[in-house]
ROGURO-881643 format. One line per 10 residues: their letters; for each residue x, y, z of N, C-alpha, C. Coordinates in steps of 0.1 Angstrom, whole numbers, plus 5000, padded with zeros to 4 digits. Each point is the difference from the previous one (the first is absolute). Layout:
// residues N
a	X:Y:Z:X:Y:Z:X:Y:Z  ...
***
This chain:
// residues 404
mtkisrrall	3798:2029:1190:4985:5004:5002:4995:4984:4996  4988:5000:5005:4997:4985:5000:4991:4997:4988  5000:4989:4994:4989:5000:4988:4991:4991:5003  4990:5001:4994:4990:4990:5005:4995:4994:4984  5000:4987:5001:4999:4997:4988:4981:4997:4995  4996:4998:4987:4991:5004:4993:4990:4987:5008  5003:4986:5000:4994:4988:5007:4998:5010:5017  5011:5000:5008:4998:5008:5009:4988:5010:5003  5001:5005:4992:4987:5014:4999:4990:4995:4996  5000:4989:4992:4985:4993:4997:4995:4996:5010
gtalalpaag	5003:4990:5008:5002:4991:5012:4994:5016:5009  5006:5009:5004:4994:5007:5009:4987:5006:4995  4993:5002:4986:4993:5006:4993:4988:4989:5003  5003:4987:5005:4990:4990:4993:4994:4999:5017  5009:5002:5008:4996:5001:5017:4995:5012:5003  4996:5011:4993:4993:5010:5003:4984:4996:5000  4993:5006:5010:4985:4997:5005:4990:5002:4984  4989:4992:4996:4994:5003:4991:4994:5017:5000  4989:5003:4988:4994:5013:5001:4991:4998:5012  4998:5011:5005:4992:5000:5013:5003:4993:5013
aisnvfgqtr	5015:4997:5000:5006:4997:5014:5008:5012:5004  5000:4999:5014:5005:5014:5007:5018:4991:5003  5005:5015:4995:5014:4996:4997:5010:5006:5011  5010:4994:5005:5012:5008:5002:5011:5000:5000  5000:4996:4986:5016:4994:4994:5002:5016:5001  5013:5001:4998:5013:5010:4999:4996:5011:5014  4997:4996:5010:4993:5008:5008:4991:5010:5001  4991:4995:4984:4986:5012:5002:4991:4994:5001  4989:5006:5006:4987:4994:5002:4989:5003:4993  4993:4992:4993:4993:5007:4987:4986:4998:5007
tiqygvlvpl	4994:5013:4994:4986:5000:5009:4991:4991:4991  4986:4996:5007:4989:4992:4995:4993:5008:4993  4996:4999:4988:4988:5008:4991:4989:4992:5004  4987:5010:5003:4988:4999:5002:4994:5007:4989  4990:4992:4993:4991:5007:4990:4984:5004:5003  4996:5012:4996:4987:5003:5006:4995:5005:4983  4992:4994:4998:4992:5000:4986:4989:5004:5001  4996:5012:4996:4989:5009:5005:4994:5009:4992  4989:5005:4999:4998:5011:4987:5009:5015:5003  5003:5005:4996:5008:5011:5002:4999:5012:4989
sglyaragtm	4992:4995:4993:4993:5009:4991:4985:4998:4995  4994:5007:4996:4986:4999:4995:4990:4999:5008  4990:4993:4997:4988:4999:5014:5003:4995:5010  5005:4990:5002:5005:4999:5015:5012:5004:5007  5002:5010:4996:5016:5003:5005:5000:5004:5014  4991:5006:5005:5000:5005:5018:5003:4987:5006  4996:4989:4993:4996:4988:5012:5015:4994:4998  5004:4999:4990:5015:4998:4996:5008:5006:5008  4998:5014:4997:5011:5008:5010:5000:4997:5014  4990:5001:5009:5001:4996:5009:5001:4986:5003
mrvgaemaia	5000:4991:4992:5007:4984:5003:5014:4999:5001  5007:5011:4992:5015:5006:5001:5002:5002:5012  4992:5010:5003:5005:5009:5015:4997:4988:5011  4993:4991:4999:4999:4988:5010:5016:4995:4999  5002:4994:4989:5016:4994:4997:5009:5008:5006  5002:5013:4997:5011:5008:5001:5002:5003:5015  4987:4999:5013:5000:5001:5010:5006:4988:5009  4995:4990:4994:5006:4984:5006:5012:4997:4998  5006:5007:4986:5014:4993:4997:5009:5012:5009  4996:5013:5003:5005:5011:5007:5001:4995:5015
dinasggika	4987:4992:5005:5004:4996:5014:5011:4988:5002  4997:4988:4991:5005:4989:4996:5014:5003:5000  5006:5010:4992:5016:5001:4998:5002:5004:5012  4994:5011:5011:5003:5009:5006:5003:4991:5014  4991:4990:5000:5001:4990:5010:5012:4988:4999  5004:5002:4990:5015:4990:4997:4997:4992:4991  4991:5002:4988:4998:4991:4988:4996:4986:5003  5005:4993:4992:4998:4984:5001:5010:4992:5007  4996:5000:5012:5013:4993:5011:5007:4991:4996  4990:4988:4992:5006:4987:4996:5010:5001:4990
lggaklelva	5000:5011:4990:5010:5002:4991:5007:5012:5002  5006:4996:5012:5011:5015:5002:4995:5012:5002  4985:5004:4999:4997:5013:5005:4999:5005:4985  4997:4992:4990:4998:5005:4987:4989:5009:4998  4998:5013:4997:4989:5007:4993:4991:4997:4990  4990:5006:5004:4987:5002:4991:4999:5004:4984  5000:5000:4992:5002:5014:4991:4984:4998:4990  4997:5014:5001:4983:4997:4992:5001:5001:4988  4994:4995:4990:5000:5001:4982:4986:5001:4999  4995:5010:4997:4986:5006:4999:5000:5001:4989
ldsgdtteka	4986:4993:4993:5001:4999:4987:4984:5002:4991  4998:5009:4991:4986:5002:4997:4991:4991:4994  4991:4995:5007:4991:4989:4989:4990:5007:4991  4998:5011:5003:4990:5008:4988:4990:4997:5005  4987:5001:4991:4983:5003:5007:4994:4988:4993  5003:4992:4991:4995:4989:4993:5008:4988:4999  4993:4989:5004:5005:4989:4999:5011:4994:4987  4999:5004:4988:5009:4998:4992:5013:5007:5006  4999:5015:4998:5013:5007:5010:5007:4992:5012  4992:4997:5008:5005:4989:5012:5007:4992:4996
knaaqrmvas	4994:4989:4992:5008:4989:4996:5015:5008:4995  4998:5007:4989:5012:5003:4993:5008:5007:5015  4998:5005:5006:5007:5006:5012:5007:4987:5007  4996:4991:5003:5003:4987:5006:5010:4995:4993  4998:5000:4983:5010:4993:4994:5012:5009:5001  4999:5014:4997:5014:5008:5003:5003:4999:5010  4993:4997:5017:5009:4999:5008:5008:4986:5002  4993:4992:4994:5007:4988:5004:5013:5000:4992  5000:5005:4988:5011:5001:4990:5012:5008:5006  4994:5012:5005:5012:5011:5004:5006:4997:5016
ypnlvaasga	4991:4993:5004:5006:5001:5016:4999:4983:5004  5011:4996:4996:5002:4988:5003:5002:4995:5015  5003:5012:5007:5007:4996:5015:4986:5004:5008  4989:5002:4993:4990:5004:5010:4996:4983:5007  4998:5000:5018:5000:4989:5004:4985:4997:5005  4988:5010:4997:4991:5000:5003:4988:5013:4994  4993:5001:4999:4989:5014:4997:4986:5000:5004  4994:5009:5004:4985:5009:4999:4996:5006:4989  4989:4995:5000:4992:5004:4991:4987:4994:4997  4989:5004:4992:5003:5011:4988:4986:5008:5001
ylssfslavt	4991:5002:5013:4987:5007:5004:4992:4993:4995  4994:5003:4989:4987:4992:4998:5004:4990:4995  4988:4988:5002:4999:4986:4996:5006:4996:4987  4994:5007:4992:5001:4999:4986:5012:5002:4997  5008:5009:5009:5014:5002:4995:5012:4988:5006  4995:4998:5015:5006:4990:5003:5000:4984:4993  4986:4998:4994:5002:4985:4994:5007:5006:4989  5003:5007:4992:5007:4999:4989:5014:5003:5003  5006:5007:5013:5013:5004:5001:5006:4982:5006  4988:4996:5007:5006:4987:5005:5003:4988:4991
evterarlpv	4995:5006:4990:5005:4984:4987:5014:5001:4996  5002:5015:5002:5014:5001:4995:5007:4995:5009  5000:5007:5013:5008:4995:5010:5003:4987:5003  4990:4995:5001:4999:4984:5000:5008:4991:4995  5004:5005:4986:5010:4992:4991:5014:5004:5004  5000:5013:5009:5014:5006:5003:5005:4994:5013  4986:4991:5007:5003:4998:5009:5002:5012:5013  4996:5009:4998:5003:5013:5010:4987:4997:5007  5000:5000:5013:4990:4998:5016:4993:5017:4995  4988:5001:5003:4991:5012:4997:4992:5005:5011
ltlsyselit	5003:5002:5005:4986:5007:5016:4992:5007:4992  4984:5000:5003:4993:5008:4993:4987:5004:5008  4992:5009:5002:4990:5004:5008:4988:5000:4994  5005:4996:4984:4984:4999:4994:4990:4983:5003  4988:5007:5002:4990:4989:5002:4999:4989:4992  4997:5000:4991:4993:4988:4991:5005:4989:5002  4994:4988:5003:5001:4986:5005:5010:4994:4988  4996:5004:4986:5006:4995:4990:5016:5001:5001  5006:5014:5005:5014:5000:5002:5008:4987:5005  4997:4993:5008:5003:4993:5010:4992:4985:4997
srgfkyvfqt	4993:4999:4989:4992:4987:4999:5008:4992:4984  5011:5004:4998:5008:4998:4988:5009:4986:5002  5003:4999:5009:5012:4989:5003:5011:5007:4998  5000:5014:5005:5015:5004:4998:5008:5000:5014  5012:5002:4999:5008:4997:5014:5010:5011:5003  4995:5013:4992:5005:5010:5004:4997:5013:4999  4988:4999:5006:4988:5012:4999:4994:4994:5018  4997:5011:5004:4999:5004:5018:4984:5006:5003  4995:5000:5001:4989:5010:5005:4999:5001:5011  5001:5014:5006:5002:5005:5012:4980:5005:5007
sapagaqaai	4994:5001:4991:4986:5004:5002:4989:4989:5001  4989:5000:5008:4989:4990:4998:4997:5002:4987  4998:4988:4988:4995:5002:4987:4985:5004:5001  4997:5006:4991:4987:5010:4995:4989:4990:5006  4996:4989:4999:4989:4990:5004:5000:5002:5018  5015:4993:5008:5000:5002:5010:4997:5017:5010  5002:5010:4992:4998:5013:5001:4987:5001:5002  4992:4996:4991:4983:5000:5002:4995:4995:5008  5008:4982:5002:4994:4995:5011:5001:5008:5015  5013:5010:5000:5006:5000:5011:4988:5013:5004
tlpmvmqlaq	4995:5009:4991:4994:5013:5002:4986:4999:4999  4993:4993:4993:4982:4998:5000:5001:4994:5013  5004:4991:5009:4992:4999:5014:5004:5015:5010  5008:5003:5000:5006:5010:5003:4990:5013:5002  4996:5004:4985:4992:5011:4999:4986:4995:5004  4999:4989:4999:4986:5000:5004:4997:4996:5015  5012:4994:5008:5002:5006:5015:4998:5012:5004  5009:5014:4994:4999:5010:5001:4986:5006:4999  4993:4998:4992:4988:5004:5001:4989:4997:5000  5000:4986:5010:4994:4997:5009:5001:5006:5015
sttgkrpktv	5011:5005:5003:5001:5001:5016:5001:5018:4997  5002:5006:4988:4999:5012:5000:4983:5005:4997  4993:4992:4994:4985:5005:4995:4990:4991:5009  5004:4989:5004:4992:4991:5003:4991:4990:4992  5010:5001:4984:4991:4994:4991:5013:4997:4990  4997:4989:4990:5008:4999:4993:4993:4998:4984  5008:5007:4992:5001:5005:4987:4993:4985:4993  4991:5001:4990:4995:4988:4994:5003:4999:4983  5003:5015:4995:4999:4999:4987:5012:5007:4993  5007:5000:4991:5016:5008:4996:4998:5002:4985
aiitdntgss	5005:5010:4997:5006:4998:4988:5017:5004:4997  5005:4994:4989:5012:5000:4999:5006:5006:4986  5007:5010:5000:5008:5008:4992:5013:4993:4998  5006:4997:4990:5011:4997:5003:5012:5005:4983  5009:5001:4997:5007:5001:4992:5009:4986:4994  5004:4995:4992:5004:4987:4990:5009:4998:5001  5010:5005:5011:5011:4996:5006:5003:4986:5006  5010:4992:5000:5002:4986:5004:4993:4998:5016  5006:5013:5011:4997:4993:5016:4987:5008:5000  4995:5007:4995:4986:5005:5000:4991:4986:4995
iasvkamkeg	5000:5000:4989:4992:4986:4996:4998:4985:5008  5015:4996:5004:5001:4991:5008:4994:4999:5015  4999:5015:5005:4993:5002:5012:4986:4998:4996  4993:5004:4987:4988:5004:4998:4999:4982:4998  5004:4992:4991:4997:4988:4996:4996:4993:5016  5010:5001:5010:4996:4994:5017:4991:5004:4999  4995:5011:5000:4985:5007:5007:4989:4990:4992  5001:4999:4989:4989:4996:4991:5000:4980:5002  5012:4997:5005:5000:4989:5000:4998:4991:5013  4991:5010:5011:4996:4993:5015:5001:5013:5009
lldqvgltpl	5009:5011:4999:5006:5009:5011:4983:5005:5002  4994:5008:4989:4987:5004:5006:4989:4992:5007  5001:4989:4992:4990:4990:5007:5004:4999:5014  5009:4999:5001:5011:4994:5015:4992:5014:5012  4999:5010:4996:4998:5010:5010:4987:5006:4997  4993:4994:4992:4987:5005:4998:4999:5011:4992  5003:5007:4994:5003:5011:4984:4991:4995:4987  4990:5004:5000:5000:4999:4984:5003:5008:4989  5005:4998:4989:5006:5009:4990:4988:5009:4996  5000:5011:4999:4990:5007:4989:5004:5010:4991
lletytppit	5017:4998:4998:5005:5005:4986:5014:4996:5001  5006:4995:4990:5012:4998:4995:5007:5007:4989  5008:5011:4999:5004:5005:4991:5012:5002:5001  5007:4995:4987:5016:5000:4995:5002:5008:4990  5011:5010:5002:5007:5005:4993:5013:5000:4995  5003:5011:4991:5016:4999:4998:5006:5014:5001  5007:4999:5010:5008:5016:5004:5012:5005:4990  4997:5013:4996:4997:5008:5011:4984:5001:4992  4991:5007:5008:4986:5003:4996:5004:5016:4997  4988:5007:4994:5000:5014:4997:4990:5005:5004
datwliqqvr	4986:4993:5005:4990:5006:5007:4992:4987:5008  5001:5004:5014:4991:4987:5007:4984:5004:4999  4997:5006:4993:4981:5001:5004:4996:4986:4995  5002:4997:4990:4992:4987:4995:5002:4988:5013  5010:5000:5006:5000:4989:5015:4995:5003:5010  5001:5014:5001:4992:5006:5012:4987:4997:4998  4991:5004:4987:4987:5000:4996:4993:4985:5006  5009:4991:4993:4997:4987:5007:4995:4997:5016  5011:5005:5006:5001:5000:5016:4990:5008:5005  4998:5009:4996:4987:5009:5004:4983:4993:4998
trrpdllffl	5001:4994:4988:4989:4994:4996:4997:4986:5007  5013:4995:5006:4996:4986:5009:5001:5002:5013  5004:5012:5009:5002:5003:5010:5002:4987:5009  5013:4999:5002:5005:4983:5007:5003:5008:5012  5002:4989:5010:5004:5004:5016:5017:5003:4999  5007:4998:4987:5010:4994:5005:5011:5007:4986  5010:5004:4995:5009:5000:4987:5013:4998:5002  5003:4992:4992:5013:4994:5002:5009:5007:4986  5008:5005:5002:5008:5010:4987:5012:4996:5001  5004:4992:4987:5014:4998:4999:5007:5005:4987
ptiisdaklv	5005:5014:5005:5009:5006:4988:5016:5000:5003  5004:5001:4988:5014:4995:5005:5009:5015:4996  4997:5012:4992:5003:5010:5000:4996:5010:5005  5001:5014:5005:4998:5007:5012:4988:5011:4991  5002:5001:4984:4993:5007:4990:4985:4993:5003  4996:4986:4999:4990:4995:5001:4991:5003:5012  5008:4995:5010:4998:5000:5012:4992:5017:5003  5006:5010:4996:4995:5015:5001:4986:5000:4995  5000:4997:4984:4988:5001:4994:4989:4992:5004  4998:4990:5008:4995:4991:5004:4992:5008:5013
lekmtefrlh	5010:5001:5007:5000:5006:5015:4988:5015:4996  5010:5010:4995:4993:5012:4997:4982:4997:4993  5000:4991:4992:4986:5000:4989:4991:4991:5017  5003:4994:5007:4992:4996:5010:4994:5008:5010  5013:5014:5003:4997:5011:5007:4989:5007:4992  5004:5001:4987:4987:5009:4995:4989:4996:4998  4998:4988:4998:4987:4991:4999:4994:4998:5016  5010:5006:5007:4994:4997:5014:4998:4987:5006  5009:4992:5000:4998:4982:5000:5009:5000:5012  4997:4996:5014:5003:5000:5012:5002:4987:5002
iptvsfgmai	5006:4993:4995:4999:4984:4998:5014:4999:5011  5001:4986:5008:5013:4999:5004:5010:4993:4990  5009:5003:5000:5005:4996:4986:5017:4993:5006  5003:4988:4999:5018:4994:4998:5000:5002:4988  5011:5000:5002:5012:5002:4989:5010:4986:4999  5004:4994:4990:5011:4993:5003:5011:5001:4992  5011:5002:5006:5010:5007:4992:5004:5019:5006  5009:5003:4997:5002:5014:5007:5000:5012:4989  4994:4999:4993:4998:5010:4989:4995:5013:5005  4988:4994:5009:4994:5011:5008:5005:5006:5013
aepdvlntvs	5014:4995:5004:5005:5002:5012:5012:5009:4994  5006:5003:4988:5009:5007:4998:5003:5012:4999  5009:5005:5005:5001:5016:5008:4998:5011:4991  4999:4995:4985:4996:5007:4990:4985:5000:4999  4992:4996:5005:4988:5002:4997:4997:5009:5010  5006:5005:5011:4994:5013:5003:5003:5014:4993  5007:4997:4993:4998:5010:4987:4992:5004:4994  4991:4991:4998:4987:4999:4990:4989:5000:5007  5004:4989:5012:4982:4998:5006:4998:5008:5015  4990:5003:5005:5001:5004:5010:4998:4992:5012
pvvleglmaa	5009:5002:5010:5002:4990:5013:4985:4998:5005  4989:5011:5000:4987:4993:5000:4995:4992:4994  5001:4997:4987:4993:4989:4991:5008:4987:5004  5015:5002:5004:5009:4986:5005:4995:4994:5015  4990:5009:5008:5001:4998:5015:4994:4986:5000  5004:4991:5004:4993:4986:5004:5004:4986:4991  5004:5005:4986:5003:4992:4990:5009:4991:5010  4997:4984:4992:5012:4989:5007:5006:4994:4990  5013:4995:5000:5005:4993:4990:5008:4990:5007  5000:4986:4990:5007:4990:5006:5011:5002:4990
vanwgfkghe	5012:4999:5010:5014:4996:4992:5011:4993:5005  5009:4996:4991:5008:4991:5004:5010:5003:5010  5004:5014:5002:5007:5003:5011:4999:5019:5003  5002:5001:5010:5001:5017:5002:5006:5000:5013  5006:5011:5002:5006:5005:5010:4992:4997:5014  5004:4993:5011:4991:4996:5013:5007:5002:5012  4997:4998:5006:5004:4999:5015:5013:4993:5001  5011:5009:5005:5015:4993:4997:5006:5006:4993  4993:5008:4992:5008:5007:4987:5001:5011:5002  4997:5005:5011:5002:5017:5004:5014:5006:4997
rlikrlkeqy	5011:4992:4998:5012:5009:5002:5003:5000:4981  4995:4990:4997:5001:5000:4984:4989:5010:4994  4991:5000:5005:4989:5009:4994:5005:5018:5003  5004:5001:5013:5006:5014:5000:5010:4999:4994  5011:4994:4997:5012:5000:4991:4996:5005:4984  4986:4995:4997:4999:4997:4986:4992:5015:5000  4995:5008:5009:4993:5013:5002:5010:5012:4998  5010:4997:5009:5011:5007:5000:5011:4999:4987  5005:4993:4997:5007:4993:4986:4996:5002:4990  4992:4997:4997:4989:5002:4984:4988:5007:5001
hepwmtqnqi	5000:5004:5011:4983:5009:4999:4988:4994:4996  5000:4986:5003:4992:4993:4998:4988:5002:5009  4989:5001:5006:4988:5001:5009:4996:4988:5009  5003:4990:4990:4995:4985:5007:5008:4990:4990  5002:4990:5009:5005:4981:4992:4992:4997:4993  4998:4997:4989:4994:4991:4993:5005:4987:4999  4993:4991:4994:5009:4987:4996:5009:4998:4994  4998:5010:4991:5015:5000:4992:5016:5005:5001  4995:5003:5014:5013:5005:5006:5003:4990:5010  4992:4995:5011:5004:4992:5012:5000:4984:4993
stygdiwlik	4994:4996:4987:5003:4986:4996:5011:4998:4995  5005:5011:4990:5017:4996:4997:5005:5007:5012  5000:5005:5007:5010:5001:5008:5002:4988:5003  4988:4995:5007:5002:4985:5005:5006:4986:4993  4999:5004:4984:5008:4994:4992:5009:4998:5005  5006:5011:5000:5018:5002:5000:5004:4991:5015  4994:5005:5008:4999:4990:5014:5003:4984:4997  4991:4998:4993:4997:4984:4997:5007:4993:4993  5008:5011:4991:5013:4996:4994:5013:4997:5006  4999:5012:5008:5013:5000:5011:5000:4986:5010
aalenagvat	4987:4995:5005:4998:4988:5004:5004:4991:4993  4996:4998:4986:5004:4987:4990:5012:5003:4998  5009:5007:5000:5013:5003:4996:5008:4995:5015  4997:5002:5011:5007:4997:5012:4997:4984:5004  4986:4997:4996:5001:4985:5000:5010:4991:4989  4995:5007:4987:5010:4990:4990:5016:5001:5001  5001:5012:5006:5016:5001:5002:5010:5005:4984  4990:4998:4993:5007:5004:4984:4989:5008:4992  5004:5010:4994:4993:5006:4989:5001:4997:4986  4992:4991:5002:4994:4994:4985:4986:5001:4998
reavaralht	4995:4998:4989:4986:5004:4997:4991:4983:5007  5008:4991:5001:4994:4983:5001:5001:5001:5015  5013:5005:5006:5002:4999:5013:4988:5008:5009  4998:5011:4993:4992:5011:5007:4982:4994:4999  4999:4994:4983:4988:4996:5002:4995:4985:5009  5011:4995:5000:4999:4985:5009:4998:5005:5016  5011:5013:5004:4993:5003:5013:4986:5004:5001  4994:5003:4989:4986:5011:5004:4990:4985:4996  5003:4988:4995:4994:4988:5005:4999:4995:5009  5014:4998:5008:5003:4998:5013:5000:4998:5010
mdagpsiyyp	4999:5015:5000:5005:5009:5017:4985:5004:5008  5000:4998:5009:4989:5010:5008:5008:5010:5008  4993:5011:4996:5010:5013:5007:4988:5005:5009  4990:4993:5004:4993:5005:5014:4990:5009:4996  4993:5003:5009:4987:5014:4998:5003:5008:4991  4995:5005:4990:4998:5009:4991:5001:5013:5007  5012:5010:5001:4998:5013:5000:4994:5011:4994  5002:5001:4991:4999:5008:4984:4989:4995:4992  4992:4987:4999:4990:5002:4997:4990:4994:5010  4987:5001:4994:4990:4997:5018:4996:4984:4998
ggrlkfddkg	5004:4994:5011:4997:4983:5003:5009:4995:4993  5000:4990:5006:5007:4987:4996:5011:4997:5001  5007:4995:4998:5018:4999:5000:5009:5002:4988  5012:5000:4999:5008:5002:4989:5004:4985:4997  4989:4994:4996:5006:4988:4994:4988:5001:4990  5004:4987:4990:4995:5000:4986:4994:4985:4994  4986:4998:4997:4999:4985:4998:5005:4995:4986  4994:4987:4999:5009:4996:4983:4995:5007:4991  4987:5012:4999:4999:5005:4986:5009:5017:5003  5005:5001:5012:5008:5015:5000:4991:5011:5007
rregaqltii	4988:4994:5005:4991:5011:5009:5008:4998:5013  4998:5014:5005:5001:4998:5018:4988:4999:5005  5008:4988:5014:4988:4997:5005:4994:5007:5009  4984:5001:5000:4997:5005:5011:5000:5014:4996  4999:5003:4990:5001:5017:4992:4987:5005:5003  4996:5012:5009:4988:5009:4999:4999:5007:4995  4992:5011:5005:5002:5015:4995:4995:5012:5007  5001:5010:4996:4996:5013:5007:4985:5003:4995  4993:5004:5011:4989:5009:4992:5005:5012:5009  4995:5012:4985:5006:5012:5007:4987:5007:4992
qwqdgvpvtv	4998:5018:5012:4989:5003:4997:5005:5017:5002  4991:5006:4990:5001:5013:4999:4996:5008:5015  5007:5005:5010:4996:5004:5015:5006:5016:4997  4994:5008:5002:5006:5016:5000:5006:5006:4991  5001:4993:4987:5010:5007:4988:5010:4991:5000  4999:4987:5007:5014:4988:4999:4993:4988:5001  5007:4992:4990:4998:4986:4997:5009:4993:5013  4996:4993:5013:5003:4993:5009:4994:4987:4999  5012:4988:5006:4997:4988:5002:4992:5001:5010  4985:4991:4999:4994:4997:5009:4996:4986:5001
fpaqlamatp	5008:4987:4994:4993:4988:5003:5015:4994:4988  5003:4989:5012:4997:4992:5014:5002:5010:5005  4994:4997:5019:5002:5009:5009:5016:5002:5005  5006:4988:4997:5011:5001:5008:5012:5008:4991  4996:5004:4991:5008:5008:4990:4989:5012:4996  4993:5003:5007:4990:5013:4994:5006:5016:5012  5003:5009:4994:5000:5013:5004:4989:5007:4999  4990:4995:4998:4987:5008:5003:4988:4988:5004  4991:5008:5003:4987:4988:5004:4991:5003:4987  4995:4988:4988:4990:5005:4989:4987:5002:5005
rwrq	4999:5012:4994:4980:5002:4998:4993:4993:4990  4988:5000:4998:4993:4997:4988:4993:5014:4996  5004:5001:4987:4992:5011:4992:4989:5001:4998  4990:5012:5009:4988:5001:5001:4994:5010:4984
***
């Protein structure tokens, strides 16, 4: 029997890869852990669940196609964690995540911008790369090196959306709106979009604001909001909710008051499948929304699979963006050749993986702040009971219509 000295055993241990690195020691290939920290309980549980679904789909596809080839075919393993439905819960969940899962090489999270801001304070200290769909510019304005924003920031989204809306009105009706009312909740991304509008975007497109009303979600009655809109009679309404219940109350109250104002939302609260459980498709018809991502042309196979496997009627930003996150991390791992947090972050900062496939516009490349270069957005519209991508044209699955 061969004896192994304590010194030899210690030397072998010292030669093992650091936490989070891929290992083939003793003939066993470790999986690579990827975290998804999203709300799986409480007010935003459906959104978080759909983000987890997108991650599950991507990991299944990557593993089925041979895993991470640069790492000997290593497979990805999903670690899904609940961020809860408050900023404090999200921060606490992030602290538990970095403490309990030291082998995570990267993560996606955390839905609301306020959650992502709190979570990334924790993950930055742990040097854990985080991809986020959240919109707020503040997320990537703090000098952090381990945060990567895949969406166009909120201010940029407003800058993209407003000219398109004006052009659409002109081409459809022959005239441009002149006045606008704005109803917004007080979440981070909504406030950032409205801030950009107030600081010059409205003037640039020739819109005069008649009303700006901010509320704290969730609301229990929208009467006070819609009464103000009815009194002022704007040509256009910008509506920025975050949760479905708020969207439902506002839209129903508009119908009750017979307000048929062209309405553009920012964010996907008016386009969640659950909206149809309580709001008639007739009420929704023609409503538009600017969202960071959506199922668009080229995603038909994924959309079909989502319907068949998960019984979801359409693909929202939550599934497709998280699906794209996992493929982006695969590219980073292939580029890095080693599964450590530092190597993945370095790859994300330096690589250019070409045109974006799963996010609208731009490239799979990040600037010094961690913002994806050239990131655009999608404009969706309710048409015949389904919210479909109508802008930009190269990604559109239907032709936009102006709500009369």
